[in-house]
TIDO-106721 format. One record per atom (N, C-alpha, C): residue number from 1; x, y negated, z negated; chain; residue in one letter. Coordinates in Angstrom, 3 decimals. Each point is the difference from the previous one (the first is absolute). Last residue first. Layout:
BEGIN
+-----+----------+----------+----------+--------+---------+
| num |        X |        Y |        Z | cadena | residuo |
+-----+----------+----------+----------+--------+---------+
| NUM |        X |        Y |        Z |      A |       A |
...
+-----+----------+----------+----------+--------+---------+
//
This chain:
BEGIN
+-----+----------+----------+----------+--------+---------+
| num |        X |        Y |        Z | cadena | residuo |
+-----+----------+----------+----------+--------+---------+
| 133 |  -14.846 |  -15.027 |   17.217 |      A |       X |
| 133 |    0.615 |    0.075 |    1.111 |      A |       X |
| 133 |   -0.741 |   -0.216 |    1.067 |      A |       X |
| 132 |   -1.209 |   -2.667 |   -4.504 |      A |       X |
| 132 |    0.215 |    1.586 |    0.159 |      A |       X |
| 132 |    0.465 |   -0.093 |    1.631 |      A |       X |
| 131 |    0.384 |   -3.164 |   -4.673 |      A |       X |
| 131 |   -0.265 |    0.042 |    1.404 |      A |       X |
| 131 |    0.038 |    1.447 |    0.105 |      A |       X |
| 130 |    0.069 |   -4.088 |   -3.909 |      A |       X |
| 130 |   -0.155 |    1.505 |   -0.070 |      A |       X |
| 130 |   -0.494 |    0.385 |    1.324 |      A |       X |
| 129 |    0.749 |   -4.592 |   -1.613 |      A |       X |
| 129 |    1.116 |    0.729 |   -0.286 |      A |       X |
| 129 |    0.106 |    1.507 |    0.184 |      A |       X |
| 128 |   -4.117 |   -2.870 |    0.467 |      A |       X |
| 128 |    1.219 |   -0.422 |    1.039 |      A |       X |
| 128 |    1.543 |    0.900 |   -0.200 |      A |       X |
| 127 |   -3.150 |   -0.066 |   -3.748 |      A |       X |
| 127 |   -0.420 |    0.822 |    1.072 |      A |       X |
| 127 |    0.798 |   -0.205 |    1.064 |      A |       X |
| 126 |    1.736 |   -1.036 |   -4.591 |      A |       X |
| 126 |   -0.653 |   -0.630 |    0.708 |      A |       X |
| 126 |   -0.542 |    0.854 |    1.267 |      A |       X |
| 125 |    1.099 |    1.741 |   -5.246 |      A |       X |
| 125 |    0.636 |   -0.292 |    1.423 |      A |       X |
| 125 |   -0.903 |   -0.596 |    0.930 |      A |       X |
| 124 |   -1.108 |    1.750 |   -4.775 |      A |       X |
| 124 |   -0.091 |   -1.490 |    0.855 |      A |       X |
| 124 |    0.784 |   -0.312 |    0.971 |      A |       X |
| 123 |   -0.349 |    4.415 |   -2.554 |      A |       X |
| 123 |    0.815 |   -1.099 |   -0.727 |      A |       X |
| 123 |    0.026 |   -1.632 |    0.515 |      A |       X |
| 122 |   -2.610 |    3.704 |    1.775 |      A |       X |
| 122 |   -0.581 |   -0.154 |   -1.389 |      A |       X |
| 122 |    1.119 |   -0.875 |   -0.734 |      A |       X |
| 121 |    0.897 |    1.073 |    4.532 |      A |       X |
| 121 |   -1.041 |   -0.694 |   -0.255 |      A |       X |
| 121 |   -0.483 |   -0.446 |   -1.371 |      A |       X |
| 120 |    3.659 |    3.068 |    1.127 |      A |       X |
| 120 |    0.315 |   -1.303 |    0.356 |      A |       X |
| 120 |   -1.171 |   -1.038 |   -0.166 |      A |       X |
| 119 |   -0.757 |    4.629 |   -0.754 |      A |       X |
| 119 |    1.012 |   -0.717 |   -1.144 |      A |       X |
| 119 |    0.074 |   -1.441 |    0.466 |      A |       X |
| 118 |   -2.290 |    2.601 |    3.167 |      A |       X |
| 118 |   -0.680 |   -0.211 |   -1.222 |      A |       X |
| 118 |    0.794 |   -0.495 |   -1.099 |      A |       X |
| 117 |    2.352 |    0.697 |    3.916 |      A |       X |
| 117 |   -1.184 |   -0.783 |    0.199 |      A |       X |
| 117 |   -0.650 |   -0.510 |   -1.123 |      A |       X |
| 116 |    2.933 |    3.799 |   -0.019 |      A |       X |
| 116 |    0.472 |   -1.177 |   -0.244 |      A |       X |
| 116 |   -0.752 |   -1.307 |    0.439 |      A |       X |
| 115 |   -1.959 |    4.248 |    0.528 |      A |       X |
| 115 |    0.378 |   -0.106 |   -1.402 |      A |       X |
| 115 |    0.566 |   -1.342 |   -0.240 |      A |       X |
| 114 |   -0.795 |    1.105 |    4.669 |      A |       X |
| 114 |   -1.515 |   -0.350 |   -0.933 |      A |       X |
| 114 |    0.499 |   -0.174 |   -1.664 |      A |       X |
| 113 |    3.493 |    1.278 |    2.962 |      A |       X |
| 113 |   -0.270 |   -1.298 |    0.589 |      A |       X |
| 113 |   -1.695 |   -0.299 |   -0.862 |      A |       X |
| 112 |    1.537 |    4.282 |   -0.508 |      A |       X |
| 112 |    0.977 |   -0.910 |   -0.687 |      A |       X |
| 112 |   -0.189 |   -1.288 |    0.148 |      A |       X |
| 111 |   -2.363 |    3.347 |    2.374 |      A |       X |
| 111 |   -0.686 |   -0.127 |   -1.656 |      A |       X |
| 111 |    1.167 |   -0.948 |   -0.404 |      A |       X |
| 110 |   -0.968 |   -0.303 |    5.299 |      A |       X |
| 110 |    0.853 |    0.507 |   -0.814 |      A |       X |
| 110 |   -0.368 |   -0.214 |   -1.469 |      A |       X |
| 109 |   -1.945 |   -1.686 |    4.338 |      A |       X |
| 109 |    0.153 |    1.591 |   -0.342 |      A |       X |
| 109 |    0.631 |    0.489 |   -0.684 |      A |       X |
| 108 |    0.467 |   -4.328 |    1.429 |      A |       X |
| 108 |   -1.286 |    0.012 |   -0.642 |      A |       X |
| 108 |   -0.211 |    1.339 |   -0.184 |      A |       X |
| 107 |    4.788 |   -2.095 |   -0.201 |      A |       X |
| 107 |   -0.846 |    0.626 |    0.954 |      A |       X |
| 107 |   -1.245 |    0.306 |   -0.655 |      A |       X |
| 106 |    3.176 |   -4.238 |   -1.341 |      A |       X |
| 106 |    0.072 |    1.139 |   -0.170 |      A |       X |
| 106 |   -1.101 |    0.419 |    1.283 |      A |       X |
| 105 |    3.019 |   -4.299 |   -2.436 |      A |       X |
| 105 |   -1.040 |    0.494 |    1.378 |      A |       X |
| 105 |    0.037 |    1.589 |   -0.043 |      A |       X |
| 104 |    1.162 |   -4.584 |   -3.169 |      A |       X |
| 104 |    0.095 |    1.548 |    0.209 |      A |       X |
| 104 |   -0.859 |    0.222 |    1.015 |      A |       X |
| 103 |    2.297 |   -4.174 |   -2.812 |      A |       X |
| 103 |   -0.774 |    0.355 |    1.250 |      A |       X |
| 103 |    0.217 |    1.195 |   -0.245 |      A |       X |
| 102 |    1.765 |   -1.645 |   -3.413 |      A |       X |
| 102 |   -0.630 |   -1.236 |    0.362 |      A |       X |
| 102 |   -0.947 |    0.269 |    0.997 |      A |       X |
| 101 |    1.490 |    3.933 |   -3.739 |      A |       X |
| 101 |    0.228 |   -0.747 |    1.436 |      A |       X |
| 101 |   -0.711 |   -1.326 |    0.283 |      A |       X |
| 100 |   -0.274 |    3.280 |   -3.702 |      A |       X |
| 100 |    0.569 |   -1.038 |   -0.542 |      A |       X |
| 100 |    0.337 |   -0.792 |    1.261 |      A |       X |
|  99 |   -1.585 |    4.527 |    0.044 |      A |       X |
|  99 |   -1.108 |   -0.992 |   -0.570 |      A |       X |
|  99 |    0.693 |   -1.399 |   -0.458 |      A |       X |
|  98 |    2.727 |    3.236 |    2.228 |      A |       X |
|  98 |   -1.237 |   -0.259 |    1.003 |      A |       X |
|  98 |   -1.052 |   -0.879 |   -0.791 |      A |       X |
|  97 |    3.527 |    1.843 |   -2.370 |      A |       X |
|  97 |    0.697 |   -1.009 |    0.949 |      A |       X |
|  97 |   -0.966 |   -0.462 |    0.694 |      A |       X |
|  96 |   -1.224 |    3.461 |   -2.753 |      A |       X |
|  96 |    0.030 |   -0.992 |   -0.832 |      A |       X |
|  96 |    0.936 |   -1.300 |    1.119 |      A |       X |
|  95 |   -0.932 |    4.148 |    2.043 |      A |       X |
|  95 |   -1.250 |   -0.491 |   -0.499 |      A |       X |
|  95 |    0.133 |   -1.210 |   -0.757 |      A |       X |
|  94 |    3.898 |    2.569 |    1.148 |      A |       X |
|  94 |   -0.607 |   -0.798 |    1.196 |      A |       X |
|  94 |   -1.352 |   -0.510 |   -0.543 |      A |       X |
|  93 |    1.412 |    2.583 |   -3.228 |      A |       X |
|  93 |    1.018 |   -0.962 |    0.053 |      A |       X |
|  93 |   -0.354 |   -0.784 |    1.076 |      A |       X |
|  92 |   -2.144 |    3.823 |   -0.422 |      A |       X |
|  92 |   -0.569 |   -1.099 |   -1.028 |      A |       X |
|  92 |    0.935 |   -1.185 |   -0.068 |      A |       X |
|  91 |    1.166 |    3.445 |    2.841 |      A |       X |
|  91 |   -1.084 |   -0.181 |    0.378 |      A |       X |
|  91 |   -0.543 |   -1.132 |   -0.679 |      A |       X |
|  90 |    3.832 |    2.365 |   -1.586 |      A |       X |
|  90 |    0.165 |   -0.830 |    0.967 |      A |       X |
|  90 |   -1.031 |   -0.504 |    0.783 |      A |       X |
|  89 |    0.840 |    3.399 |   -3.749 |      A |       X |
|  89 |   -1.063 |   -0.958 |    0.084 |      A |       X |
|  89 |    0.360 |   -1.268 |    1.001 |      A |       X |
|  88 |    2.596 |    4.174 |    0.006 |      A |       X |
|  88 |   -1.560 |    0.320 |   -0.503 |      A |       X |
|  88 |   -0.816 |   -1.119 |   -0.376 |      A |       X |
|  87 |    4.733 |   -0.593 |    0.857 |      A |       X |
|  87 |   -0.852 |    0.265 |    0.928 |      A |       X |
|  87 |   -1.446 |    0.600 |    0.035 |      A |       X |
|  86 |    3.086 |   -1.031 |   -3.835 |      A |       X |
|  86 |   -0.609 |   -1.109 |    0.561 |      A |       X |
|  86 |   -0.723 |    0.312 |    1.409 |      A |       X |
|  85 |    2.133 |    3.551 |   -2.337 |      A |       X |
|  85 |   -1.034 |   -0.463 |   -0.626 |      A |       X |
|  85 |   -0.664 |   -1.400 |    0.483 |      A |       X |
|  84 |    4.079 |    1.925 |    1.738 |      A |       X |
|  84 |   -1.180 |    0.878 |    0.542 |      A |       X |
|  84 |   -1.378 |   -0.439 |   -0.918 |      A |       X |
|  83 |    3.379 |   -3.872 |    1.430 |      A |       X |
|  83 |    0.277 |    1.091 |   -0.645 |      A |       X |
|  83 |   -1.119 |    1.215 |    0.231 |      A |       X |
|  82 |    1.174 |   -4.630 |    2.946 |      A |       X |
|  82 |   -0.792 |    0.482 |   -1.009 |      A |       X |
|  82 |    0.202 |    1.331 |   -0.474 |      A |       X |
|  81 |    1.243 |   -4.408 |    3.220 |      A |       X |
|  81 |    0.955 |    1.028 |   -0.562 |      A |       X |
|  81 |   -0.649 |    0.520 |   -1.660 |      A |       X |
|  80 |   -1.542 |   -2.805 |    5.317 |      A |       X |
|  80 |    0.255 |   -0.014 |   -1.609 |      A |       X |
|  80 |    0.667 |    1.078 |   -0.458 |      A |       X |
|  79 |   -0.566 |   -0.755 |    4.638 |      A |       X |
|  79 |    1.277 |   -0.718 |   -0.646 |      A |       X |
|  79 |   -0.420 |   -0.125 |   -1.476 |      A |       X |
|  78 |   -3.455 |    1.768 |    2.539 |      A |       X |
|  78 |    1.076 |    1.314 |    0.374 |      A |       X |
|  78 |    1.237 |   -0.893 |   -0.428 |      A |       X |
|  77 |   -4.157 |   -2.404 |    0.093 |      A |       X |
|  77 |    0.139 |    1.010 |   -0.974 |      A |       X |
|  77 |    1.176 |    0.779 |   -0.257 |      A |       X |
|  76 |    0.602 |   -4.458 |    2.912 |      A |       X |
|  76 |   -0.999 |    1.097 |   -0.311 |      A |       X |
|  76 |    0.048 |    0.798 |   -0.803 |      A |       X |
|  75 |    1.704 |   -5.075 |    2.382 |      A |       X |
|  75 |    0.268 |    1.146 |   -0.699 |      A |       X |
|  75 |   -1.067 |    0.957 |    0.055 |      A |       X |
|  74 |    2.339 |   -4.707 |    2.274 |      A |       X |
|  74 |   -1.134 |    1.111 |    0.155 |      A |       X |
|  74 |    0.369 |    0.907 |   -0.869 |      A |       X |
|  73 |    1.051 |   -5.281 |    0.905 |      A |       X |
|  73 |    0.544 |    1.126 |   -0.528 |      A |       X |
|  73 |   -1.380 |    0.952 |    0.134 |      A |       X |
|  72 |    0.087 |   -4.064 |    2.355 |      A |       X |
|  72 |    1.311 |   -0.108 |   -0.307 |      A |       X |
|  72 |    0.440 |    1.241 |   -0.763 |      A |       X |
|  71 |   -3.574 |   -0.731 |    4.349 |      A |       X |
|  71 |    0.036 |    0.582 |   -1.458 |      A |       X |
|  71 |    1.382 |   -0.422 |   -0.713 |      A |       X |
|  70 |   -1.204 |   -0.127 |    5.204 |      A |       X |
|  70 |    0.494 |   -1.021 |   -1.014 |      A |       X |
|  70 |   -0.004 |    0.110 |   -1.740 |      A |       X |
|  69 |   -0.402 |    3.056 |    4.090 |      A |       X |
|  69 |   -1.292 |   -1.089 |   -0.182 |      A |       X |
|  69 |    0.039 |   -1.161 |   -0.733 |      A |       X |
|  68 |    3.055 |    3.820 |    0.168 |      A |       X |
|  68 |    0.171 |   -0.566 |    1.363 |      A |       X |
|  68 |   -1.373 |   -0.879 |    0.008 |      A |       X |
|  67 |   -0.066 |    2.374 |   -4.039 |      A |       X |
|  67 |    1.279 |   -0.819 |    0.260 |      A |       X |
|  67 |    0.485 |   -0.421 |    1.338 |      A |       X |
|  66 |   -3.800 |    2.589 |   -0.268 |      A |       X |
|  66 |   -0.246 |   -0.690 |   -0.940 |      A |       X |
|  66 |    1.225 |   -1.288 |   -0.144 |      A |       X |
|  65 |    0.409 |    4.385 |    2.454 |      A |       X |
|  65 |   -0.681 |   -1.214 |    0.562 |      A |       X |
|  65 |   -0.336 |   -0.895 |   -0.620 |      A |       X |
|  64 |    2.484 |    2.934 |   -2.423 |      A |       X |
|  64 |    0.687 |   -0.317 |    1.538 |      A |       X |
|  64 |   -0.722 |   -1.142 |    0.633 |      A |       X |
|  63 |   -1.894 |    2.582 |   -3.536 |      A |       X |
|  63 |    0.658 |   -0.784 |   -0.936 |      A |       X |
|  63 |    0.918 |   -1.162 |    1.615 |      A |       X |
|  62 |   -2.567 |    3.738 |    0.978 |      A |       X |
|  62 |   -0.940 |   -0.829 |   -0.390 |      A |       X |
|  62 |    1.015 |   -1.322 |   -0.450 |      A |       X |
|  61 |    1.953 |    4.346 |    1.262 |      A |       X |
|  61 |   -0.502 |   -0.943 |    1.254 |      A |       X |
|  61 |   -0.639 |   -1.118 |   -0.585 |      A |       X |
|  60 |    1.206 |    2.621 |   -3.270 |      A |       X |
|  60 |    1.238 |   -0.623 |    0.756 |      A |       X |
|  60 |   -0.291 |   -0.871 |    1.158 |      A |       X |
|  59 |   -3.185 |    2.776 |   -2.455 |      A |       X |
|  59 |    0.070 |   -1.062 |   -0.516 |      A |       X |
|  59 |    1.224 |   -0.869 |    0.766 |      A |       X |
|  58 |   -1.102 |    4.308 |    1.701 |      A |       X |
|  58 |   -1.099 |   -1.023 |    0.214 |      A |       X |
|  58 |    0.306 |   -1.545 |   -0.646 |      A |       X |
|  57 |    2.853 |    3.719 |   -0.617 |      A |       X |
|  57 |    0.297 |   -0.548 |    1.328 |      A |       X |
|  57 |   -1.197 |   -0.971 |    0.384 |      A |       X |
|  56 |   -0.290 |    2.476 |   -4.343 |      A |       X |
|  56 |    1.429 |   -1.263 |    0.099 |      A |       X |
|  56 |   -0.088 |   -0.548 |    1.230 |      A |       X |
|  55 |   -4.874 |    1.767 |   -1.367 |      A |       X |
|  55 |    1.316 |    0.949 |    0.500 |      A |       X |
|  55 |    0.951 |   -1.560 |   -0.162 |      A |       X |
|  54 |   -4.182 |   -0.845 |   -3.020 |      A |       X |
|  54 |    0.442 |    0.222 |    1.436 |      A |       X |
|  54 |    1.457 |    0.573 |    0.310 |      A |       X |
|  53 |   -3.099 |   -1.546 |   -4.022 |      A |       X |
|  53 |    0.792 |    1.446 |   -0.356 |      A |       X |
|  53 |    0.514 |    0.112 |    1.707 |      A |       X |
|  52 |   -0.533 |   -4.998 |   -2.222 |      A |       X |
|  52 |   -0.145 |    1.160 |    0.749 |      A |       X |
|  52 |    0.201 |    1.201 |   -0.289 |      A |       X |
|  51 |    0.293 |   -5.676 |   -0.431 |      A |       X |
|  51 |   -0.374 |    1.051 |   -1.028 |      A |       X |
|  51 |   -0.592 |    1.206 |    0.829 |      A |       X |
|  50 |    3.210 |   -4.571 |    1.452 |      A |       X |
|  50 |   -0.980 |    1.204 |    0.330 |      A |       X |
|  50 |   -0.234 |    0.896 |   -1.163 |      A |       X |
|  49 |    1.619 |   -5.300 |    0.199 |      A |       X |
|  49 |    0.137 |    1.081 |   -0.305 |      A |       X |
|  49 |   -1.050 |    1.218 |    0.324 |      A |       X |
|  48 |    1.867 |   -5.240 |    1.699 |      A |       X |
|  48 |   -0.772 |    1.213 |    0.052 |      A |       X |
|  48 |    0.760 |    1.014 |   -0.752 |      A |       X |
|  47 |    0.524 |   -5.833 |    0.519 |      A |       X |
|  47 |    0.562 |    1.358 |   -0.645 |      A |       X |
|  47 |   -1.194 |    0.926 |    0.244 |      A |       X |
|  46 |   -0.300 |   -4.656 |    1.015 |      A |       X |
|  46 |    0.968 |    0.320 |    0.950 |      A |       X |
|  46 |    0.757 |    1.335 |   -0.575 |      A |       X |
|  45 |   -4.048 |   -4.512 |   -0.270 |      A |       X |
|  45 |    0.063 |    1.517 |   -0.204 |      A |       X |
|  45 |    1.261 |    0.209 |    0.501 |      A |       X |
|  44 |   -1.520 |   -4.285 |    0.528 |      A |       X |
|  44 |    0.967 |    0.402 |   -1.172 |      A |       X |
|  44 |   -0.042 |    1.433 |   -0.316 |      A |       X |
|  43 |   -4.556 |   -2.047 |    2.161 |      A |       X |
|  43 |    1.302 |   -0.661 |    0.116 |      A |       X |
|  43 |    0.745 |    0.473 |   -1.297 |      A |       X |
|  42 |   -4.439 |    1.737 |    1.827 |      A |       X |
|  42 |    0.674 |    0.050 |   -1.306 |      A |       X |
|  42 |    1.377 |   -0.248 |    0.018 |      A |       X |
|  41 |   -2.600 |    0.809 |    4.206 |      A |       X |
|  41 |   -0.960 |   -0.604 |   -1.285 |      A |       X |
|  41 |    0.585 |   -0.327 |   -1.444 |      A |       X |
|  40 |    2.523 |    2.205 |    3.156 |      A |       X |
|  40 |   -0.349 |   -0.946 |    0.841 |      A |       X |
|  40 |   -1.039 |   -1.401 |   -1.079 |      A |       X |
|  39 |    1.322 |    4.723 |   -0.988 |      A |       X |
|  39 |    1.023 |   -1.061 |   -0.149 |      A |       X |
|  39 |   -0.282 |   -1.386 |    0.606 |      A |       X |
|  38 |   -2.855 |    3.627 |    0.771 |      A |       X |
|  38 |   -0.074 |   -0.187 |   -1.225 |      A |       X |
|  38 |    1.007 |   -1.020 |   -0.924 |      A |       X |
|  37 |    0.109 |    1.681 |    4.744 |      A |       X |
|  37 |   -1.097 |   -0.985 |   -0.321 |      A |       X |
|  37 |   -0.048 |   -0.167 |   -1.284 |      A |       X |
|  36 |    3.222 |    2.689 |    0.800 |      A |       X |
|  36 |    0.365 |   -1.055 |    0.839 |      A |       X |
|  36 |   -1.186 |   -1.112 |   -0.200 |      A |       X |
|  35 |   -0.196 |    4.362 |   -1.612 |      A |       X |
|  35 |    0.473 |   -0.781 |   -0.658 |      A |       X |
|  35 |    0.504 |   -1.195 |    0.345 |      A |       X |
|  34 |   -2.359 |    2.766 |    3.007 |      A |       X |
|  34 |   -1.131 |   -0.239 |   -1.021 |      A |       X |
|  34 |    0.933 |   -0.979 |   -1.165 |      A |       X |
|  33 |    2.440 |    1.995 |    3.827 |      A |       X |
|  33 |   -0.944 |   -0.918 |    0.463 |      A |       X |
|  33 |   -1.001 |   -0.840 |   -1.312 |      A |       X |
|  32 |    2.905 |    4.046 |   -0.957 |      A |       X |
|  32 |    0.869 |   -1.462 |    0.250 |      A |       X |
|  32 |   -1.015 |   -1.167 |    0.379 |      A |       X |
|  31 |   -1.927 |    4.254 |    0.025 |      A |       X |
|  31 |    0.211 |   -0.433 |   -1.670 |      A |       X |
|  31 |    0.936 |   -1.588 |    0.396 |      A |       X |
|  30 |   -1.100 |    2.470 |    3.782 |      A |       X |
|  30 |   -1.089 |   -0.682 |   -0.565 |      A |       X |
|  30 |    0.103 |   -0.197 |   -1.481 |      A |       X |
|  29 |    3.361 |    2.091 |    2.254 |      A |       X |
|  29 |    0.092 |   -1.229 |    0.831 |      A |       X |
|  29 |   -1.528 |   -0.675 |   -0.587 |      A |       X |
|  28 |    1.151 |    4.386 |   -1.353 |      A |       X |
|  28 |    1.055 |   -1.175 |   -0.771 |      A |       X |
|  28 |   -0.499 |   -1.317 |    0.666 |      A |       X |
|  27 |   -4.002 |    3.274 |   -0.510 |      A |       X |
|  27 |    1.135 |   -0.168 |    1.061 |      A |       X |
|  27 |    0.878 |   -0.935 |   -0.608 |      A |       X |
|  26 |   -3.353 |    2.129 |   -3.092 |      A |       X |
|  26 |    0.150 |   -0.772 |    0.970 |      A |       X |
|  26 |    1.059 |   -0.081 |    0.721 |      A |       X |
|  25 |   -2.672 |    4.059 |   -2.784 |      A |       X |
|  25 |    0.959 |   -0.973 |    0.242 |      A |       X |
|  25 |    0.376 |   -0.785 |    0.796 |      A |       X |
|  24 |   -3.646 |    3.404 |   -2.317 |      A |       X |
|  24 |   -0.182 |   -1.345 |    0.765 |      A |       X |
|  24 |    1.227 |   -1.090 |   -0.138 |      A |       X |
|  23 |    0.824 |    3.619 |   -3.609 |      A |       X |
|  23 |   -1.263 |   -0.398 |    0.676 |      A |       X |
|  23 |    0.063 |   -1.098 |    1.215 |      A |       X |
|  22 |    3.564 |    2.152 |   -3.494 |      A |       X |
|  22 |   -0.357 |    0.724 |    1.215 |      A |       X |
|  22 |   -1.187 |   -0.084 |    0.788 |      A |       X |
|  21 |    2.356 |   -3.628 |   -2.842 |      A |       X |
|  21 |   -0.108 |    1.177 |   -0.453 |      A |       X |
|  21 |   -0.354 |    0.553 |    1.546 |      A |       X |
|  20 |    2.232 |   -5.224 |   -1.863 |      A |       X |
|  20 |   -0.621 |    1.015 |    0.848 |      A |       X |
|  20 |   -0.085 |    1.469 |   -0.560 |      A |       X |
|  19 |    0.588 |   -5.893 |   -1.183 |      A |       X |
|  19 |   -0.180 |    1.298 |   -0.594 |      A |       X |
|  19 |   -0.341 |    1.222 |    1.318 |      A |       X |
|  18 |    2.342 |   -5.174 |   -1.031 |      A |       X |
|  18 |   -0.528 |    0.944 |    0.845 |      A |       X |
|  18 |   -0.255 |    1.590 |   -0.425 |      A |       X |
|  17 |    1.110 |   -6.102 |   -1.330 |      A |       X |
|  17 |    0.205 |    1.619 |   -0.621 |      A |       X |
|  17 |   -0.670 |    0.880 |    1.090 |      A |       X |
|  16 |    2.785 |   -5.015 |   -0.664 |      A |       X |
|  16 |   -1.237 |    0.777 |    0.544 |      A |       X |
|  16 |    0.218 |    1.297 |   -0.172 |      A |       X |
|  15 |    1.998 |   -5.046 |   -2.076 |      A |       X |
|  15 |    0.364 |    1.466 |    0.399 |      A |       X |
|  15 |   -1.797 |    0.721 |    0.673 |      A |       X |
|  14 |    3.337 |   -5.048 |   -1.533 |      A |       X |
|  14 |   -1.413 |    0.701 |    0.397 |      A |       X |
|  14 |    0.271 |    1.443 |    0.474 |      A |       X |
|  13 |    3.078 |   -2.190 |   -3.707 |      A |       X |
|  13 |   -0.501 |   -0.831 |    1.169 |      A |       X |
|  13 |   -1.375 |    0.854 |    0.511 |      A |       X |
|  12 |    1.394 |    2.810 |   -4.102 |      A |       X |
|  12 |    0.879 |   -1.036 |    0.601 |      A |       X |
|  12 |   -0.420 |   -0.833 |    1.322 |      A |       X |
|  11 |   -3.821 |    3.171 |   -2.643 |      A |       X |
|  11 |    1.261 |   -0.098 |    0.727 |      A |       X |
|  11 |    0.555 |   -1.108 |    0.080 |      A |       X |
|  10 |   -4.106 |   -0.180 |   -1.480 |      A |       X |
|  10 |    0.714 |    0.246 |   -0.940 |      A |       X |
|  10 |    1.414 |    0.631 |    0.381 |      A |       X |
|   9 |   -3.846 |   -1.089 |    2.839 |      A |       X |
|   9 |    0.591 |   -1.171 |   -0.654 |      A |       X |
|   9 |    0.993 |    0.431 |   -1.305 |      A |       X |
|   8 |   -1.093 |    2.887 |    4.640 |      A |       X |
|   8 |   -0.164 |   -0.103 |   -1.269 |      A |       X |
|   8 |    0.489 |   -1.399 |   -0.685 |      A |       X |
|   7 |   -2.490 |    2.308 |    4.646 |      A |       X |
|   7 |    1.018 |   -1.155 |   -0.583 |      A |       X |
|   7 |   -0.084 |    0.173 |   -1.016 |      A |       X |
|   6 |   -1.617 |    4.188 |    3.092 |      A |       X |
|   6 |   -0.557 |   -1.073 |   -0.716 |      A |       X |
|   6 |    1.490 |   -1.160 |   -0.305 |      A |       X |
|   5 |   -2.734 |    4.436 |    2.827 |      A |       X |
|   5 |    1.046 |   -0.702 |    0.140 |      A |       X |
|   5 |   -0.181 |   -1.323 |   -1.025 |      A |       X |
|   4 |   -1.212 |    5.686 |    1.578 |      A |       X |
|   4 |   -0.488 |   -1.436 |   -0.847 |      A |       X |
|   4 |    1.379 |   -1.012 |   -0.015 |      A |       X |
|   3 |   -1.900 |    4.863 |    2.867 |      A |       X |
|   3 |    0.655 |   -1.277 |   -0.174 |      A |       X |
|   3 |   -0.536 |   -0.822 |   -0.968 |      A |       X |
|   2 |   -0.457 |    5.460 |    1.782 |      A |       X |
|   2 |   -0.519 |   -1.227 |   -0.287 |      A |       X |
|   2 |    1.032 |   -0.948 |   -0.292 |      A |       X |
|   1 |    0.133 |    4.338 |    3.512 |      A |       X |
|   1 |    0.461 |   -0.505 |   -1.341 |      A |       X |
|   1 |   -0.929 |   -1.130 |   -0.092 |      A |       X |
+-----+----------+----------+----------+--------+---------+
//
């Protein structure tokens, strides 16, 4: 699976976003460690939102591990209530959130990461706010 992590300045407080799909999936402990590193470099981060099409059991494990690591609020795409039409554009919603992020960490092998980075850099995001796993 691929993973994208970002912190959105347009979401209340500090919010980190993770996107995962069926390519190059990092282990839960790798994600937790990476998010911990990002949080140390960005004091005040306390919320995580996982944008994923991963299995509910994997998301549950990730959410639990992140909560245990001190994240105050951990949500995922599975927490969104989308109707049939909205589900068809959910990736565009994920990209819009990622584009506005303060911090974005993505998988270098992901076309979604490439597209998000292109949008973010075109809109003037600072290079240190764009990271890879």
